[in-house]
N, C-alpha and C positions, 0 to 999 in steps of 0.2 A: 253652359252659355252664358251666366251673367259674367264668369273670369275673362270669357270671348271679350263681351259685350267692354267690359271695362279697358281691356288691353286695347281695343280701337279706340276707345276716346282717351287713351293715355297717349296714343302716338299721336293722336290728331287726324285721323281718318275720317272722322264724322266732324262736320262742322257744329259747334255746340247752339245750341238751345236758347233763348232768350231767357234773362232770370226772369219768372212769371212766378205768381202763388200757384199752388199745386193745390187742388182741393180733392180728397179723395174719403172714400166712404169705409167704415170700418168694417171686417167681415164679421167678428164675432158682435153679438147681442147676448148685452149683459140683463138679467132677470133675474128678480128677487126670488129666491128659493120658497118651493110651498111645501113645507114638513109635512103639510094636512093631507098629502095625496101624494104618497112617492112613486114612485115608476117602477112599478112591482115588475112589467115585462124587464126592465134592466139588470132589476136585481136576480130576476130570477134568470137570465140570461148569464149574468157573472157569475153567481155560484155553481150555473151549471157546469158552464164551460171549466172553473176551476174544477171541479169533482172530476171531470172530465180527463183533465190534463195529469192530476194525482191518477187516477184509474191505469191512464195507458203508463206512469211514468214506473208506477206500483207493479204492474203486470209486467213490465218490459227489464226490471230490476229483478225478480223472479226468475225469469227465463234465463238471463246470465248467470245467476246465483246455479241455477241447475246447471248450467253449459260448463259451469268453472269443476263443478262437483264434479261433472262427468270426467271431463279432461285429466280432473286429480286422479279418478280410480282407474282409467287408462293409462296414463303416465305410475302408476304403483305397481299395476300388473305386469312382471316379468316373466311370465314362462315360457318356458322353452320349447315344451312341446305343443304349443298353438302354432295355427299355419301351417 
C-alpha cells in the first residue's frame, strides 16, 4: 500500500500538503528493567514453547529415521518367491 501511495505522489496525482510540523507519539514506551521481579509467566512460556518445539522435532526425526530404515530393509529384500 505504501508503494502505491509513493507512486501516486511521484506522478503528482495528489496535491502536496503544505509543509508543517508533524507531531507524532511514540508507539513504544521504554521502562527501566526491574530485575527484582522477573516476569515468570513470560519465562515459563518461553522455556515451555522451546521444550515443546524440541520434543516435536525429536519425535519427527525419530519417525523419519524409522521410515528410512524400513525402506532400506524393503530395498534389500530381493526374494523371487514373494508375492
